[in-house]
VEXDREN-2710 file (C-alpha; in Angstrom, 1 decimal):
% VEXDREN-2710
k/r/px/py/pz
1/UNK/61.6/274.0/146.7
2/UNK/58.0/273.1/145.8
3/UNK/57.3/272.1/149.4
4/UNK/58.7/275.4/150.6
5/UNK/56.5/277.5/148.2
6/UNK/53.5/275.4/149.2
7/UNK/54.2/276.0/152.9
8/UNK/54.5/279.8/152.4
9/UNK/51.2/279.9/150.5
10/UNK/49.5/277.9/153.2
11/UNK/51.1/280.1/155.9
12/UNK/50.0/283.4/154.2
13/UNK/46.3/282.0/153.8
14/UNK/46.3/280.8/157.4
15/UNK/47.5/284.2/158.7
16/UNK/44.9/286.1/156.6
17/UNK/42.3/283.8/158.0
18/UNK/43.5/284.2/161.5
19/UNK/43.5/288.0/161.4
20/UNK/39.9/288.3/159.9
21/UNK/38.1/287.7/163.3
22/UNK/40.5/290.0/165.1
23/UNK/40.0/292.7/162.4
24/UNK/36.3/292.5/162.5
25/UNK/36.3/292.8/166.3
26/UNK/38.7/295.8/166.3
27/UNK/36.5/297.6/163.7
28/UNK/33.4/296.9/165.8
29/UNK/35.2/298.1/169.0
30/UNK/36.5/301.2/167.3
31/UNK/33.0/302.0/165.9
32/UNK/31.5/301.6/169.3
33/UNK/34.2/303.6/170.9
34/UNK/33.8/306.4/168.4
35/UNK/30.0/306.6/168.7
36/UNK/30.2/306.7/172.5
37/UNK/32.9/309.3/172.7
38/UNK/31.7/311.3/169.7
39/UNK/31.3/314.3/171.8
40/UNK/35.1/314.5/172.0
41/UNK/37.0/315.7/169.0
42/UNK/39.9/313.3/169.6
43/UNK/37.9/310.2/169.8
44/UNK/38.4/309.3/166.1
45/UNK/42.1/309.9/166.3
46/UNK/42.4/307.7/169.4
47/UNK/40.4/304.9/167.7
48/UNK/42.5/304.9/164.5
49/UNK/45.7/305.0/166.6
50/UNK/44.4/302.0/168.7
51/UNK/43.6/300.1/165.5
52/UNK/47.0/300.8/164.0
53/UNK/48.7/299.7/167.2
54/UNK/46.9/296.4/167.4
55/UNK/47.3/295.5/163.8
56/UNK/50.9/296.6/163.9
57/UNK/51.7/294.5/167.0
58/UNK/50.0/291.5/165.4
59/UNK/51.8/291.9/162.1
60/UNK/55.3/292.2/163.9
61/UNK/54.4/289.1/165.9
62/UNK/53.5/287.1/162.9
63/UNK/56.7/288.2/161.1
64/UNK/58.8/287.2/164.1
65/UNK/57.2/283.8/164.2
66/UNK/57.6/283.2/160.4
67/UNK/61.3/282.0/160.6
68/UNK/60.4/279.6/163.5
69/UNK/57.5/278.2/161.6
70/UNK/59.7/277.7/158.6
71/UNK/62.3/275.9/160.7
72/UNK/59.7/273.6/162.2
73/UNK/58.4/272.7/158.7
74/UNK/61.8/272.0/157.6
75/UNK/62.4/269.6/160.5
76/UNK/59.0/267.9/159.8
77/UNK/59.9/267.5/156.1
78/UNK/63.3/266.1/156.9
79/UNK/61.8/263.6/159.4
80/UNK/59.3/262.5/156.9
81/UNK/61.9/262.0/154.2
82/UNK/64.1/260.0/156.6
83/UNK/61.1/257.9/157.6
84/UNK/60.2/257.3/153.9
85/UNK/63.9/256.5/153.0
86/UNK/64.0/253.9/155.9
87/UNK/60.8/252.3/154.8
88/UNK/62.1/252.1/151.2
89/UNK/65.3/250.5/152.4
90/UNK/63.6/247.8/154.5
91/UNK/60.9/247.0/152.0
92/UNK/61.4/246.4/148.3
93/UNK/57.9/246.3/146.8
94/UNK/57.2/243.5/144.4
95/UNK/53.5/244.4/144.2
96/UNK/51.6/247.8/144.5
97/UNK/48.1/248.8/144.4
98/UNK/48.2/252.6/143.5
99/UNK/49.1/254.6/146.6
100/UNK/47.3/252.3/148.9
101/UNK/49.5/249.4/149.7
102/UNK/53.0/248.1/148.9
103/UNK/54.0/244.4/149.4
104/UNK/57.4/242.8/149.5
105/UNK/56.6/239.0/148.8
106/UNK/60.3/238.1/149.0
107/UNK/60.7/239.3/152.6
108/UNK/57.0/238.8/153.5
109/UNK/56.4/242.5/154.5
110/UNK/53.9/245.2/153.6
111/UNK/53.1/248.8/154.3
112/UNK/50.5/251.6/153.7
113/UNK/52.6/254.4/152.1
114/UNK/49.8/257.0/152.3
115/UNK/48.2/255.8/155.5
116/UNK/47.4/258.7/157.9
117/UNK/47.1/256.2/160.8
118/UNK/50.3/254.3/160.4
119/UNK/52.4/256.4/158.1
120/UNK/55.2/254.3/156.4
121/UNK/55.1/251.7/159.1
122/UNK/56.3/248.3/157.9
123/UNK/54.4/245.2/158.9
124/UNK/55.1/241.4/158.6
125/UNK/52.6/239.1/157.0
126/UNK/52.2/237.6/160.4
127/UNK/51.1/240.9/161.9
128/UNK/47.7/240.7/160.2
129/UNK/44.8/239.3/162.4
130/UNK/41.9/240.3/160.3
131/UNK/40.5/243.1/158.1
132/UNK/37.2/244.5/156.8
133/UNK/36.1/247.0/154.2
134/UNK/34.0/249.8/155.7
135/UNK/31.7/252.0/153.6
136/UNK/30.3/255.0/155.7
137/UNK/31.2/253.0/158.9
138/UNK/29.3/249.9/157.7
139/UNK/31.2/246.6/157.3
140/UNK/30.9/245.4/153.7
141/UNK/33.5/242.7/153.5
142/UNK/35.6/240.7/156.0
143/UNK/38.5/238.4/156.0
144/UNK/41.5/237.2/157.8
145/UNK/43.0/234.2/159.4
146/UNK/41.1/231.1/158.9
147/UNK/40.2/231.5/155.3
148/UNK/41.3/229.5/152.2
149/UNK/42.2/230.6/148.7
150/UNK/39.7/229.6/146.0
151/UNK/41.2/230.3/142.6
152/UNK/43.7/232.9/141.6
153/UNK/47.4/232.9/142.1
154/UNK/49.4/234.7/144.7
155/UNK/49.7/238.4/143.7
156/UNK/48.0/237.6/140.3
157/UNK/46.5/240.2/138.0
158/UNK/44.0/242.8/139.0
159/UNK/40.6/241.2/139.8
160/UNK/42.0/237.9/141.1
161/UNK/39.3/236.3/143.2
162/UNK/40.2/235.0/146.7
163/UNK/37.9/232.8/148.7
164/UNK/37.3/233.3/152.4
165/UNK/36.6/237.0/151.9
166/UNK/32.9/237.3/152.8
167/UNK/30.4/240.1/153.0
168/UNK/27.4/241.8/151.6
169/UNK/26.9/245.0/149.7
170/UNK/23.9/247.4/149.9
171/UNK/23.3/249.7/147.0
172/UNK/23.6/253.4/147.8
173/UNK/23.6/256.6/145.8
174/UNK/26.3/258.4/147.8
175/UNK/29.5/257.2/149.5
176/UNK/31.1/259.5/152.0
177/UNK/34.0/257.3/153.2
178/UNK/35.5/254.1/151.9
179/UNK/38.3/252.4/153.8
180/UNK/39.8/249.1/154.9
181/UNK/40.4/248.5/158.6
182/UNK/43.3/246.1/159.4
183/UNK/43.7/244.7/162.9
184/UNK/47.3/243.9/163.6
185/UNK/49.4/242.5/166.3
186/UNK/50.5/245.8/167.9
187/UNK/49.2/246.6/171.4
188/UNK/50.0/250.3/170.9
189/UNK/48.4/250.8/167.6
190/UNK/46.2/247.7/167.0
191/UNK/44.6/249.1/163.8
192/UNK/45.8/250.3/160.4
193/UNK/43.6/251.9/157.8
194/UNK/43.8/252.2/154.0
195/UNK/41.8/255.1/152.9
196/UNK/40.1/255.2/149.4
197/UNK/37.4/257.9/149.7
198/UNK/37.1/260.7/152.3
199/UNK/34.5/263.0/150.7
200/UNK/30.9/262.6/149.2
201/UNK/30.8/261.0/145.8
202/UNK/28.1/259.3/143.8
203/UNK/28.4/255.5/143.6
204/UNK/27.8/255.9/139.8
205/UNK/30.8/258.1/139.5
206/UNK/34.0/256.6/138.0
207/UNK/36.0/257.9/141.0
208/UNK/33.9/255.5/143.2
209/UNK/34.2/252.6/140.8
210/UNK/38.1/253.0/140.5
211/UNK/38.4/253.3/144.4
212/UNK/36.1/250.3/145.0
213/UNK/38.1/248.2/142.5
214/UNK/41.4/249.1/144.3
215/UNK/39.8/248.2/147.6
216/UNK/38.8/244.8/146.2
217/UNK/42.3/244.1/145.0
218/UNK/43.7/245.1/148.4
219/UNK/41.4/242.7/150.1
220/UNK/42.4/239.9/148.0
221/UNK/46.2/240.7/148.7
222/UNK/45.4/240.8/152.4
223/UNK/43.6/237.6/152.3
224/UNK/46.5/235.9/150.5
225/UNK/49.0/237.2/153.1
226/UNK/46.7/235.6/155.8
227/UNK/46.6/232.4/153.9
228/UNK/50.4/232.3/153.7
229/UNK/50.4/232.6/157.5
230/UNK/48.2/229.7/157.8
231/UNK/50.4/227.6/155.5
232/UNK/53.5/228.3/157.5
233/UNK/51.7/227.4/160.7
234/UNK/50.6/224.1/159.2
235/UNK/54.1/223.4/158.0
236/UNK/55.5/223.9/161.6
237/UNK/52.8/221.7/163.0
238/UNK/53.6/218.9/160.4
239/UNK/57.3/219.3/161.2
240/UNK/56.7/219.1/164.9
241/UNK/54.6/215.9/164.5
242/UNK/57.2/214.4/162.3
243/UNK/59.9/215.1/164.8
244/UNK/57.8/213.7/167.6
245/UNK/57.2/210.4/165.6
246/UNK/60.9/210.2/164.9
247/UNK/61.9/210.7/168.5
248/UNK/59.4/208.0/169.6
249/UNK/61.0/205.6/167.3
250/UNK/64.5/206.3/168.6
251/UNK/63.2/206.1/172.2
252/UNK/62.0/202.6/171.4
253/UNK/65.4/201.7/169.9
254/UNK/67.0/203.0/173.1
255/UNK/64.7/201.0/175.3
256/UNK/65.4/197.8/173.2
257/UNK/69.1/198.4/173.7
258/UNK/69.7/198.8/169.9
259/UNK/71.3/202.3/170.4
260/UNK/73.2/203.9/173.2
261/UNK/72.0/206.9/175.4
262/UNK/74.6/209.0/173.7
263/UNK/73.3/208.2/170.3
264/UNK/69.7/208.9/171.4
265/UNK/70.7/212.2/172.9
266/UNK/72.4/213.1/169.7
267/UNK/69.4/212.4/167.5
268/UNK/67.1/214.1/169.9
269/UNK/69.1/217.3/169.7
270/UNK/69.1/217.1/165.9
271/UNK/65.3/216.7/165.8
272/UNK/64.7/219.6/168.3
273/UNK/67.0/221.9/166.3
END
């Protein structure tokens, strides 16, 4: 009901704004028409009639379009609700940073619930390539694969410091835009954004301080997810090397005649699986 009322208010305001230029033009045209044809007594009547006809036609058109606009808005709301429900079903957040990011550390997934460039899309930890904090388009802090944790526990308290996130900060009086750009493994949409500030605000303002602190926490969490990826890759490499060493040992036993070919093949299959 709230969304419906909000939509109606927005629609009425947009219609008023849309008719203002037309109204100004019609008044100007009528005035010019009346002056030009002032020598005729019926000029004013024709002008008023023309104005009534134009505004009446426009009003009828808008009234006819209103039900269709309502139906379109209803479909959009239903689609957004469906997308949100699906995202909530697939991702059970164990960590949140305000409205900026939600993380499921059990299933190793994350999403940007309020992101305009990737609304409700769910990503795996392994989708992250790198990320950076941008202030008015300038890169302030960077991180990603190849960094290591220095202090802090996984998804610890606010303000946990994570090593490997590097950058520099230049003091400014005004910030117009603050966001984190994340490069992900998606050829169609290779970037996702977390937006913190989209309007001019003084850097001494508590709004900026709060947004910047939230950005720092998001950076730490993103780095921890990247570090988790590295740990998994290292484990896979260790397992692969261990399997290769084991296989070499059994190959030597086969060559020495200690085990049969069937026994070697069985052990090889176990190691490869």
